[in-house]
C-alpha positions as CSV (number, residue, x, y, z in Angstrom):
1,X,48.5,-45.8,4.2
2,X,49.8,-42.5,3.6
3,X,52.3,-41.5,1.3
4,X,55.2,-40.7,3.5
5,X,54.9,-44.0,5.4
6,X,55.0,-45.8,2.0
7,X,58.1,-43.7,0.7
8,X,59.9,-44.8,4.0
9,X,59.2,-48.6,3.3
10,X,60.3,-48.5,-0.2
11,X,63.6,-46.5,0.9
12,X,64.0,-49.0,3.7
13,X,63.9,-51.7,1.4
14,X,66.1,-49.7,-1.1
15,X,69.0,-48.9,1.0
16,X,69.1,-51.9,3.1
17,X,68.0,-54.9,0.7
18,X,65.4,-56.1,3.5
19,X,61.8,-55.3,3.8
20,X,59.8,-54.0,6.6
21,X,58.7,-57.3,7.4
22,X,61.9,-59.0,7.4
23,X,63.3,-56.4,9.9
24,X,60.2,-56.8,12.0
25,X,60.9,-60.5,12.2
26,X,64.5,-59.8,13.2
27,X,63.7,-57.6,15.8
28,X,60.7,-59.9,17.1
29,X,63.2,-62.4,17.6
30,X,65.4,-60.2,19.7
31,X,62.5,-60.1,22.3
32,X,63.6,-56.5,23.3
33,X,60.9,-54.6,25.4
34,X,62.0,-51.3,25.3
35,X,61.9,-48.8,21.8
36,X,65.3,-47.3,22.5
37,X,66.7,-50.8,22.9
38,X,65.7,-51.8,19.5
39,X,66.9,-48.4,18.1
40,X,70.4,-49.5,19.5
41,X,70.3,-52.9,18.2
42,X,69.5,-51.6,14.9
43,X,72.2,-48.9,14.5
44,X,75.0,-50.8,16.4
45,X,74.5,-54.0,14.7
46,X,73.2,-53.3,11.5
47,X,74.3,-49.7,10.7
48,X,70.9,-48.2,10.1
49,X,70.4,-44.4,10.7
50,X,67.9,-43.2,13.4
51,X,65.1,-42.5,11.0
52,X,64.9,-46.1,9.7
53,X,65.8,-47.7,13.3
54,X,62.9,-45.7,14.7
55,X,60.5,-46.6,11.9
56,X,61.1,-50.1,12.3
57,X,60.8,-50.0,16.2
58,X,57.4,-48.3,16.1
59,X,56.0,-50.5,13.3
60,X,57.1,-53.5,15.4
61,X,55.6,-52.7,18.5
62,X,52.4,-51.0,16.5
63,X,52.6,-48.1,18.2
64,X,53.0,-45.5,15.3
65,X,49.6,-43.6,14.2
66,X,49.6,-45.8,11.1
67,X,49.4,-48.9,12.7
68,X,46.6,-48.4,14.7
69,X,43.1,-49.2,13.7
70,X,41.6,-46.7,15.8
71,X,44.0,-43.7,16.3
72,X,42.0,-43.2,19.7
73,X,43.5,-46.4,20.9
74,X,46.8,-44.8,21.2
75,X,45.6,-42.4,23.7
76,X,43.9,-44.9,25.8
77,X,47.3,-47.0,25.7
78,X,49.6,-43.9,26.3
79,X,47.6,-43.4,29.6
80,X,47.2,-47.0,30.7
81,X,48.7,-48.0,33.9
């Protein structure tokens, strides 16, 4: 994990009182399929700023570069029909 990601995780817990895992569980329980739906939920219902909301949305879906075991898989998923 890169330093920036770890800092974001640490700041998320520090500023919200919830760990990344807790946020991911909360989002998964909502069953949203669209990235923007997750962001809007977190901003409206939990008063998160866009940066944290986007980070949680990406980590929940595993669509950020840091979540991929093989970064080339992200390109494959992007163009998969």
